[in-house]
C-alpha positions as CSV (number, residue, x, y, z in Angstrom):
1,M,8.6,-13.9,-5.8
2,N,6.8,-14.9,-2.6
3,T,3.0,-15.5,-2.7
4,I,1.0,-14.6,0.4
5,R,-1.4,-17.5,1.1
6,T,-4.2,-17.7,3.6
7,A,-5.9,-20.8,5.1
8,V,-9.2,-21.6,6.4
9,G,-9.3,-23.4,9.6
10,K,-11.7,-25.8,10.8
11,D,-13.7,-22.9,12.8
12,G,-14.1,-20.9,9.5
13,E,-11.3,-18.5,10.6
14,I,-8.9,-17.3,8.1
15,T,-5.1,-17.6,9.3
16,E,-2.1,-16.5,7.4
17,N,1.2,-18.5,7.0
18,P,4.5,-16.8,8.4
19,Q,5.5,-15.9,4.9
20,S,2.6,-13.8,4.8
21,K,3.3,-12.0,8.1
22,Q,7.0,-11.4,7.1
23,N,6.0,-9.6,3.9
24,A,3.5,-7.5,5.8
25,G,6.4,-6.3,8.1
26,E,8.6,-5.7,4.8
27,F,5.5,-3.9,3.2
28,A,5.3,-1.6,6.4
29,G,8.8,-0.9,6.4
30,T,9.1,0.1,3.0
31,A,6.0,2.3,3.5
32,E,7.9,3.9,6.4
33,R,11.0,4.4,4.4
34,L,9.1,5.7,1.4
35,T,7.6,8.3,3.5
36,W,10.7,9.6,5.1
37,L,11.9,9.9,1.5
38,T,8.9,11.9,0.4
39,C,9.4,14.0,3.3
40,A,13.0,14.7,2.5
41,L,12.4,15.6,-1.1
42,C,9.5,18.1,-0.2
43,L,11.7,20.0,2.5
44,L,14.7,19.7,0.1
45,V,13.1,21.5,-2.5
46,T,11.5,24.1,-0.5
47,G,14.6,24.3,1.7
48,T,16.7,24.9,-1.6
49,A,14.5,27.7,-2.7
50,A,14.7,29.4,1.0
51,V,18.5,29.1,1.0
52,Y,18.5,30.6,-2.6
53,E,16.6,33.7,-1.7
54,L,18.4,34.1,1.5
55,A,22.2,33.7,0.4
56,G,21.9,33.3,-3.3
57,P,23.1,30.3,-5.8
58,I,26.6,30.0,-4.3
59,W,25.2,28.3,-1.1
60,A,21.6,27.1,-2.8
61,V,23.5,25.0,-5.5
62,P,25.5,22.8,-3.2
63,V,22.8,22.3,-0.9
64,G,20.5,21.2,-3.6
65,L,23.0,18.9,-5.1
66,A,24.0,17.3,-2.1
67,G,20.2,16.6,-1.4
68,L,19.4,15.1,-4.7
69,L,22.4,13.0,-4.6
70,A,21.5,11.7,-1.1
71,A,18.0,11.1,-2.2
72,A,18.9,9.3,-5.4
73,G,21.3,7.2,-3.3
74,W,18.5,6.3,-1.0
75,Q,16.0,5.4,-3.6
76,S,18.6,3.3,-5.2
77,A,19.1,1.4,-1.9
78,E,15.6,0.9,-1.5
79,A,14.2,0.0,-5.0
80,R,14.5,-3.5,-4.5
81,N,12.2,-3.2,-1.5
82,I,9.4,-1.3,-3.3
83,R,6.2,-3.4,-3.9
84,V,4.6,-0.8,-6.1
85,P,6.2,-0.6,-9.7
86,V,9.4,1.5,-9.7
87,S,8.1,2.7,-13.4
88,F,5.2,4.2,-11.0
89,V,7.0,5.2,-7.8
90,V,9.8,7.1,-9.4
91,P,7.7,9.4,-11.6
92,Y,5.5,10.0,-8.5
93,L,8.4,11.1,-6.6
94,L,9.4,13.5,-9.1
95,L,6.2,14.8,-9.7
96,V,6.2,15.6,-5.8
97,M,9.5,17.5,-6.3
98,S,8.5,19.3,-9.5
99,L,5.0,20.5,-8.1
100,L,6.9,21.8,-5.1
101,A,9.5,23.5,-7.1
102,Q,6.7,25.0,-9.2
103,Q,4.9,26.3,-6.1
104,A,8.2,27.8,-4.4
105,A,8.8,29.5,-7.4
106,E,5.4,31.4,-7.6
107,F,5.7,32.0,-3.8
108,A,9.0,33.8,-4.2
109,G,7.6,35.7,-7.2
110,R,4.6,36.7,-5.4
111,A,6.7,37.7,-2.2
112,A,8.8,39.8,-4.6
113,E,5.6,41.5,-6.1
114,A,4.5,42.6,-2.7
115,S,7.9,44.1,-1.6
116,A,7.6,42.2,1.3
117,P,10.5,40.5,3.0
118,F,11.1,37.2,2.2
119,S,9.2,34.9,4.5
120,V,11.1,31.8,5.7
121,S,8.1,30.8,8.0
122,G,6.0,30.6,5.1
123,F,8.3,28.3,3.3
124,A,8.6,26.2,6.5
125,V,4.8,25.8,6.7
126,Y,4.3,25.3,3.1
127,S,7.1,22.5,3.0
128,I,5.7,20.7,6.1
129,G,2.1,20.8,5.0
130,A,2.9,19.8,1.5
131,A,5.4,16.9,2.8
132,A,2.5,15.6,5.1
133,A,-0.1,15.6,2.5
134,F,2.3,13.5,-0.1
135,M,3.6,11.4,2.8
136,L,0.1,9.9,3.2
137,G,-0.5,9.1,-0.3
138,A,2.9,7.8,-1.0
139,S,2.6,5.3,2.2
140,A,-1.2,4.3,1.2
141,L,0.1,3.9,-2.3
142,T,3.0,1.6,-1.1
143,L,0.8,-0.4,1.2
144,R,-1.6,-0.9,-2.1
145,H,-4.5,0.7,0.0
146,P,-7.3,2.2,-1.9
147,L,-6.6,5.6,-0.4
148,G,-3.2,5.3,-2.2
149,D,-4.9,4.9,-5.5
150,W,-7.2,8.1,-4.9
151,A,-4.3,9.9,-3.8
152,A,-2.4,9.2,-6.6
153,W,-5.2,10.0,-9.1
154,L,-5.7,13.2,-7.4
155,V,-2.1,14.3,-7.4
156,C,-1.8,13.3,-11.1
157,A,-5.1,15.4,-12.1
158,W,-4.1,18.3,-9.9
159,S,-0.9,18.5,-11.6
160,V,-2.0,18.4,-15.1
161,L,-4.8,21.2,-14.4
162,Q,-2.4,23.3,-12.5
163,S,0.2,23.2,-15.3
164,L,-2.2,23.7,-18.0
165,A,-3.4,26.8,-16.3
166,H,0.0,28.4,-16.5
167,Y,0.0,27.9,-20.1
168,A,-3.7,29.2,-20.5
169,Y,-3.4,32.4,-18.3
170,P,-1.3,34.1,-20.8
171,I,-3.7,33.4,-23.4
172,A,-6.4,35.0,-21.4
173,A,-4.2,37.9,-20.2
174,S,-3.1,38.8,-23.5
175,G,0.2,37.1,-23.7
176,H,1.3,39.0,-20.2
177,Y,2.8,36.5,-17.8
178,A,4.6,37.9,-14.3
179,H,6.1,34.5,-13.3
180,A,8.3,33.4,-16.3
181,P,10.1,30.7,-14.2
182,V,6.8,29.1,-13.2
183,Q,5.9,28.8,-16.7
184,L,9.2,27.3,-18.0
185,L,8.7,24.7,-14.9
186,A,5.1,23.8,-15.6
187,W,6.0,21.5,-18.4
188,L,7.5,19.0,-16.2
189,P,4.7,18.4,-13.7
190,L,2.5,18.3,-17.0
191,A,4.3,15.6,-18.6
192,I,4.7,13.3,-15.6
193,G,1.1,14.0,-14.4
194,L,0.0,12.6,-18.0
195,Y,2.2,9.7,-17.6
196,G,1.0,9.1,-14.2
197,L,-2.8,9.0,-15.3
198,F,-1.9,6.7,-18.3
199,R,0.0,4.4,-15.6
200,L,-3.0,4.5,-13.3
201,C,-5.1,3.5,-16.3
202,R,-3.4,0.1,-16.5
203,P,-3.6,-2.2,-13.6
204,F,-0.3,-2.7,-11.4
205,G,-1.4,-6.6,-11.2
206,N,-2.6,-8.4,-8.1
207,S,-1.2,-6.7,-5.2
208,P,0.2,-8.5,-1.9
209,R,-2.5,-7.1,0.2
210,R,-5.1,-8.8,-1.8
211,G,-3.3,-12.2,-2.2
212,G,-1.3,-11.6,-5.6
213,R,2.4,-11.5,-6.0
214,S,4.6,-9.0,-4.7
215,H,6.4,-6.7,-7.2
216,E,10.2,-6.7,-7.5
């Protein structure tokens, strides 16, 4: 593992050695790759749901499986370049997928309740907007920017509260819940969100940006 070192010149300016510049380039490249991966996962989940509503499971299942295999292969190839611990990045990406799957199921359920035609444009807007939000958090988290920590706390806390609401609502509504698939999916973001909060309470160690060692 390489350590980023800085030196103070005679004029008081802080300079970085070539190794630190190389690491900075690697961190930027990792952030870009993780950004695209997160975007692809967001679009995959909502896109598969859209195909399911339009063409049924015969077409949706192959599309979803192919996308998941491609994403898993991509993640495996990039794992060695991730500077944030894989023990947090992988659950973070799974959390993004589970939240989007949960929201997609609820979106489809409410559209069916309204007896309105399925809105592909609504899914497109949702998937792009959600992807953009999580892309910012993922890239900042990879670069170990303070915004990344804030985004990770926000996403994990939001997932826990939202998931608990799906279990608390039936109690308040005397056991009636119209969106059973959403309730069945709620345990996944709840579990991952709790793990994420637990992981955030434990320091990742010195980050490369702050002069520590990189995470392999």
